[in-house]
Every structure is written in structure tokens, then in C-alpha cells.
C-alpha positions in Angstrom: 125.7 118.2 74.2 126.3 119.0 77.9 128.5 116.8 79.9 125.7 115.0 81.6 125.3 116.5 85.1 125.2 114.2 88.0 122.7 114.5 90.9 125.5 115.8 93.1 126.6 119.3 92.0 129.8 121.2 92.9 128.0 122.9 95.9 127.4 119.6 97.7 130.3 117.4 96.4 133.4 117.2 98.5 136.4 119.3 97.7 138.5 116.2 97.0 136.0 114.8 94.6 135.6 118.0 92.7 139.3 118.5 92.4 139.7 115.0 91.0 136.9 115.6 88.5 138.5 118.8 87.4 141.8 116.9 86.9 140.0 114.2 84.9 138.4 116.7 82.6 141.8 118.2 81.9 143.1 114.8 81.0 140.4 113.9 78.5 142.1 115.2 75.3 145.2 113.2 76.0 143.2 110.0 76.8 141.3 110.5 73.6 144.5 110.9 71.6 145.8 107.6 73.1 142.6 105.6 72.3 143.9 104.0 69.1 147.2 103.1 70.8 145.4 101.7 73.7 143.7 99.2 71.3 147.0 98.4 69.7 148.6 97.7 73.0 145.6 95.7 74.2 146.0 97.4 77.6 146.0 100.8 79.1 149.2 102.7 78.4 151.5 103.3 81.3 151.3 107.1 80.9 147.5 107.0 81.2 147.7 104.9 84.4 150.2 107.4 85.7 148.0 110.4 84.7 145.0 108.9 86.4 147.1 108.1 89.5 148.4 111.7 89.7 144.9 113.1 89.1 143.8 111.3 92.3 141.3 109.0 90.5 142.3 105.8 92.3 142.0 107.5 95.7 138.3 108.3 95.2 137.0 105.1 96.7 140.0 104.3 98.9 139.6 104.5 102.7 140.9 107.6 104.4 143.3 105.6 106.5 145.2 104.7 103.4 145.3 108.2 102.0 142.1 107.9 100.1 139.1 110.3 99.7 136.2 107.8 100.3 133.9 110.0 98.3 130.2 109.7 97.6 129.4 107.1 94.9 128.0 109.5 92.4 131.2 111.5 92.2 133.2 108.3 91.6 130.9 107.2 88.8 130.9 110.6 87.3 134.6 110.4 87.0 134.3 107.0 85.3 131.7 108.3 83.0 133.9 111.2 81.9 136.9 109.0 81.3 134.8 106.7 79.1 133.7 109.6 76.9 137.3 109.8 75.7 138.2 106.1 75.5 135.9 103.2 76.3 138.6 100.8 77.2 140.2 103.3 79.6 136.9 104.1 81.2 136.1 100.4 81.6 139.4 99.6 83.3 139.4 102.8 85.4 136.0 102.0 86.9 136.8 98.4 87.7 140.2 99.0 89.2 138.9 102.1 91.0 136.0 100.3 92.7 138.3 97.5 94.0 139.6 100.0 96.5 136.1 100.2 97.9 135.9 96.4 98.0 139.2 96.0 99.7 138.0 98.5 102.3 135.4 95.9 103.4 138.1 93.2 104.0 139.8 92.4 107.3 142.3 95.1 108.4 145.2 92.7 108.0 144.2 92.1 104.3 144.3 95.8 103.7 147.7 96.0 105.3 148.9 93.2 103.2 148.1 95.1 100.0 148.6 98.8 101.0 150.9 98.6 104.0 154.1 99.3 102.1 152.5 101.2 99.2 149.0 102.6 99.2 149.0 103.1 95.5 148.9 99.3 94.8 146.1 98.3 92.5 143.8 95.2 92.3 142.1 93.6 89.3 139.4 91.0 89.5 137.4 88.2 88.0 134.4 87.5 90.2 132.6 84.8 88.2 133.0 81.3 89.7 135.6 79.9 87.4 137.5 78.2 90.2 137.0 77.2 93.8 138.6 77.1 97.2 138.9 74.2 99.6 139.0 74.7 103.4 142.4 73.8 104.8 144.1 74.7 108.1 144.3 78.5 108.5 142.6 79.3 105.2 141.8 77.9 101.7 143.6 76.1 98.9 142.4 77.8 95.7 142.5 76.5 92.1 141.0 77.8 88.8 141.3 79.8 85.6 139.5 83.2 85.9 138.8 84.9 82.6 138.2 88.5 81.8 140.3 90.2 84.5 140.3 93.7 83.1 143.4 95.7 83.8 145.3 92.8 85.3 148.5 94.0 83.8 148.5 97.2 85.8 147.6 95.4 89.1 149.7 93.6 91.7 146.8 91.7 93.4 143.5 90.2 92.2 140.1 89.3 93.6 138.8 86.0 92.3 135.3 84.8 93.1 134.1 81.3 93.7 132.6 78.8 96.1 134.2 77.4 99.3 134.1 73.6 99.6 134.3 71.8 102.8 134.2 68.0 103.0 133.3 68.0 99.3 130.3 70.3 99.6 129.9 74.0 98.8 129.4 76.0 102.0 129.8 79.7 100.9 130.6 82.0 98.0 133.5 84.4 98.5 136.1 86.7 97.0 139.7 85.4 97.4 142.4 88.1 97.5 145.6 86.8 95.8 149.0 88.5 95.2 150.5 88.7 91.7 153.2 86.2 92.7 150.6 83.5 93.2 148.8 83.6 89.8 149.9 83.6 86.1 148.4 86.0 83.5 147.5 84.1 80.3 147.6 86.5 77.4 144.4 85.5 75.6 142.6 88.9 75.0 142.2 89.1 71.2 138.8 90.6 70.7 136.7 93.0 68.7 135.4 95.3 71.5 137.1 96.7 74.6 140.3 95.7 73.0 142.4 97.9 75.2 141.2 96.5 78.5 143.7 93.7 78.7 141.0 91.4 80.1 143.2 88.3 80.3 142.9 85.1 82.2 144.3 84.5 85.7 145.6 81.0 86.3 145.7 79.9 90.0 147.2 76.5 91.0 147.1 75.2 94.5 147.5 78.6 96.1 147.0 79.0 99.8 144.9 82.0 100.8 144.8 82.9 104.5 141.5 83.3 106.1 141.9 87.1 106.5 142.2 87.5 102.8 138.7 86.0 102.0 135.4 87.9 102.2 132.0 86.2 102.0 129.4 87.6 99.8 126.9 86.7 102.5 128.8 88.7 105.0 128.8 91.7 102.6 125.1 91.4 102.0 124.4 91.4 105.8 126.6 94.5 106.3 128.9 92.5 108.6 132.1 93.0 106.6 135.1 93.2 109.0 136.5 96.3 107.3 133.5 98.3 108.5 135.1 98.4 111.9 137.7 100.9 110.7 136.3 102.2 107.5 133.2 103.9 108.7 132.5 106.3 105.9 129.0 106.1 104.5 130.1 104.9 101.1 131.2 101.6 102.5 127.6 100.8 103.5 126.4 100.9 99.9 125.1 97.5 98.7 127.3 95.4 96.5 124.2 94.7 94.3 124.2 98.3 93.3 127.9 99.1 93.3 129.1 96.2 91.1 126.5 96.5 88.3 126.8 100.3 88.2 130.6 99.8 87.6 129.7 97.9 84.5 127.0 100.2 83.1 128.6 103.6 83.8 131.4 103.4 81.3 128.9 102.2 78.6 126.9 105.3 79.3 130.1 107.3 79.1 130.8 105.7 75.7 127.4 106.8 74.5 128.2 110.4 75.5 131.5 110.1 73.6 129.8 108.6 70.5 127.2 111.4 70.6 129.9 114.1 70.6 131.8 112.4 67.8 128.6 112.0 65.8 127.6 115.6 66.1 131.1 116.8 65.1 131.1 114.3 62.2 127.7 115.3 60.9 128.5 119.0 61.2 131.2 118.5 58.5 129.7 115.7 56.4 128.4 116.3 52.9 126.1 113.6 51.5 127.1 113.0 47.9 124.1 110.6 47.4 121.8 113.5 48.0 123.3 116.0 45.6 125.8 117.6 48.0 123.3 118.0 50.9 125.0 118.9 54.2 124.1 116.5 57.0 123.5 119.3 59.4 120.7 120.5 57.1 119.0 117.1 57.1 115.9 117.4 59.4 116.0 113.6 60.0 119.6 113.9 61.3 118.4 116.4 63.9 115.5 114.1 65.0 118.0 111.2 65.5 120.3 113.5 67.5 117.5 114.6 69.7 116.3 111.0 70.3 119.8 109.8 71.2 120.5 112.8 73.4 117.3 112.2 75.4 117.9 108.5 75.9 121.6 109.0 76.9 120.7 111.6 79.5 117.8 109.5 80.8 120.2 106.5 81.2 122.6 108.6 83.3 120.0 110.4 85.3 118.4 107.2 86.4 121.7 105.5 87.1 123.2 108.3 89.1 119.8 109.2 90.7 119.4 105.8 92.2 122.9 105.8 93.5 122.2 109.2 95.1 118.9 108.0 96.6 120.6 105.0 98.3 123.5 107.2 99.5 121.0 109.8 101.0 119.3 107.0 103.0 122.7 105.9 104.4 123.5 109.5 105.3 120.2 109.7 107.1 121.0 106.5 109.1 118.2 104.6 107.3 118.2 101.2 105.6 118.0 100.9 101.9 114.7 99.2 101.1 114.7 96.2 98.8 112.3 98.1 96.5 115.0 100.8 95.8 117.7 98.2 95.3 115.5 96.4 92.8 114.7 99.6 91.0 118.4 100.5 90.9 119.2 97.1 89.3 116.3 97.5 86.9 117.5 101.0 85.8 121.1 99.9 85.6 120.4 97.3 82.9 118.0 99.8 81.3 120.8 102.4 81.2 123.0 100.0 79.3 120.2 99.2 76.9 119.4 102.9 76.3 123.1 103.8 75.8 123.7 101.0 73.3 120.5 101.7 71.4 121.6 105.4 71.1 125.1 104.5 69.9 123.5 102.1 67.3 121.2 104.9 66.1 124.1 107.3 65.7 126.5 104.8 64.2 123.9 103.6 61.6 123.4 107.2 60.5 127.0 108.4 60.4 127.7 107.2 56.8 130.5 105.1 55.5 133.2 107.3 56.9 132.3 106.0 60.4 133.7 102.6 59.4 137.3 103.9 59.2 139.5 102.5 61.9 140.5 106.0 62.9 136.8 106.9 63.5 135.9 107.2 67.2 132.3 106.4 66.4 133.1 102.8 65.3 135.3 102.3 68.3 132.6 103.4 70.8 130.2 101.1 68.9 132.5 98.1 69.3 133.4 98.9 72.9 129.8 99.4 74.0 128.7 96.1 72.5 131.7 94.5 74.1 130.6 95.8 77.5 127.0 94.7 76.9 127.9 91.0 77.1 129.0 91.2 80.7 126.7 89.2 83.0 125.7 92.3 85.0 124.0 93.6 81.8 121.6 90.7 81.4 118.3 92.5 81.4 115.9 89.6 81.7 117.4 88.5 85.0 117.2 92.0 86.5 113.7 92.6 85.2 112.5 89.3 86.6 114.0 90.1 90.0 112.1 93.4 89.9 108.9 91.7 88.9 109.3 89.1 91.7 109.7 91.9 94.2 106.5 93.6 92.9 104.6 90.4 93.4 106.1 89.5 96.7 108.0 86.5 95.3 111.4 85.6 96.7 114.1 87.5 94.7 116.7 84.8 94.2 119.2 87.1 92.6 122.6 87.8 94.3 123.2 90.9 92.2 120.6 93.1 93.9 
């Protein structure tokens, strides 16, 4: 199967982005070889982090003022998709850690200097769900909570944690708090069946003071009033959070589907089915039908996901606003991409035979990892579909992830 072409080809993609993508493609065999060890370690191996860093991956969404490439969104997600074809856990962590450089670019300039001033290669993990809160105090906020599922936290020196702001006992805002590693404890609790190598542990925060400049309101982001936009003026920083965040969750799952497809075709090409008197699987017409169906749905998932990203980005380049109709369609197609990818992986896994159950089989690993990613809140289809339906009927949306 082809590598799933994005809507931005090499003629229109920037030179920096294309160079990084070429570097990523060259790394894929090594990342694939490390996939089992990644699961055993329950985190991304240091050599993989180093390879991605040297390939320029983490610079893709980083502002130019910090040595980054601030590329178009499709190029970034194409890089994430490719990584996930080799190892689901690595693709998942790469996408999440990589997009945080985009998010930090929206923060106050002082916050960016706090993180990158001495070392622009510093990385940030996150847990955006409201598993804690901040209370307004003089000069900033006092933050407490236990934030679960912080993927890649072991390879990061800072973290974004999401939650409400309380003032006089009442919630007044919802924000992302930016906290250094010295101010939180990583609780090693990640013992799971899927995405085992993501190291998505819990961050414990106790009575930590966060200065005002290291807090960014979701409302401010939604209104395109983020303070970072004063210095970081590249078009990509005008992309809506409601498209960027969910796409970061779906893209590696689509990449896993491409990886599972490649593994399945290779497996079936060698497989002999003893139950059918030595029939070769590649001669089974039903096997070819399943392959065709899976290939079509996986390609459809990626084309819609990347196509909507490109459509939004094109409007930004043209100086136009992104209409709510397109944002709702992007959210609709994002959860649909996840559904298509997982259904395709299920189809392939179910028809790979007993050999696919072996722990050294990449097919079973992609199957586990994709289902692990499905349970993320951004992949809740009913909420996304309801928001789209509300938009079609002119009913208030009421969904912050649009």
C-alpha cells in the first residue's frame, strides 16, 4: 500500500518540512525494531527520542524565534502518521509532545523564555483534562491536583495541566497551567494493555504557585487573542485548538492502521492455511476483498483528516476566518477517521489467523494500541456528531473541542 499521500505534496511543502519527513522515513526501520522494547520499557527509548530530535521532528511546530520551523499543519501530522506506522506508542508520544511546541507558542513571551531561554530543545508533556484546579492568589495561582495520562512525561521537563480557575470559591475560567518538572511528581502507574510504551503516568501537583504569565485561558485561545501571537505570527499559530488537539489524537491511530495494513499484507503473503488443505492466503479471494476494503477506509480516514486541516490552513493563508461549518466538519471527520482506522485494523486482525496473536506480531500490537487510543475523550463520536448536528440545525454548539 502506498504511504498515504497528504494534501500538501513536495512541490508546495516547505524545504524544512520535507527534509524532516525524509529523515523520519529513514528512521522508520529502527523505530519498528524498537517497538517491542518500547513496550517493555513502558516509555519511549532514549535513542528514539534522540533520533527524532536530530531528525528535526520536535522543531516542526516550534516558533522560528526558538529555532523552529513553524510548518504547515499537514506536514506535521504527516510526520506523526509516518512514525505511528512503525510503532504506535512512539507515534502517539511524538504527536503529543510535538504539538506542545505549538501550544507554548501561544503563551506569553516570558513563559516561552522560561522554558526555552536556556535550551530550545526542552520538551513539554500534558494532561489537559480537569483533574485539578487553581486558585487565584497574588501574582498568579495556587494549583493542586493529580493529572493522569500524561503521555511522554518521562522525556519532558515541563507540563501543561488543564483545569478551572477558582476565585472566591467560584470557577471563573478554564486554563492550561505551565509547570516545571521540579514542581510536580510523576507517579508510575502506567500498567496497561494498549499504548504500553507511552509512559502515560500521573502528575501530582501540591500547592504549586504558577505565575500569571504561565497560564493561558482556553477562552483567550478560542478568541484568537493569545499573547504569543504578538511575536509568533506564522499562519499555523492561527489554527483553531478544536481542530489541532483532536487531530493530534486521531492521526497516530490512522498511522497505526497503515502499519497494521502493511504487516497484514506481508503476513498473508507468506501464510499457508492448514485448515483449507494448504491453501495460500494470497490465493484466497476473500482475503483480497478484505484488503481492498481496509485500504479504502484507511485512505479515506487520512484524506478527510488531512484535507480538513489543509482547508482550514488555506483560509488562514488567504486572510479569511475559518467558518464554524468547517470546524464542525473537521471535528466530525476526525472522530470518523478514528472509527474507520480501528474498524480496518479489526478487520485485518480478525483475518490474520492465530499467528497474529504471538507477542512478537506487529498486528496484535497495532490492534491493542489503536484500541488504547480510541478511549481518549477526543475520540468520543457521539459528542462530535451531536455538535455537528446542532450546527446544521442552528442550535448552540456547546462543545469546547470544536
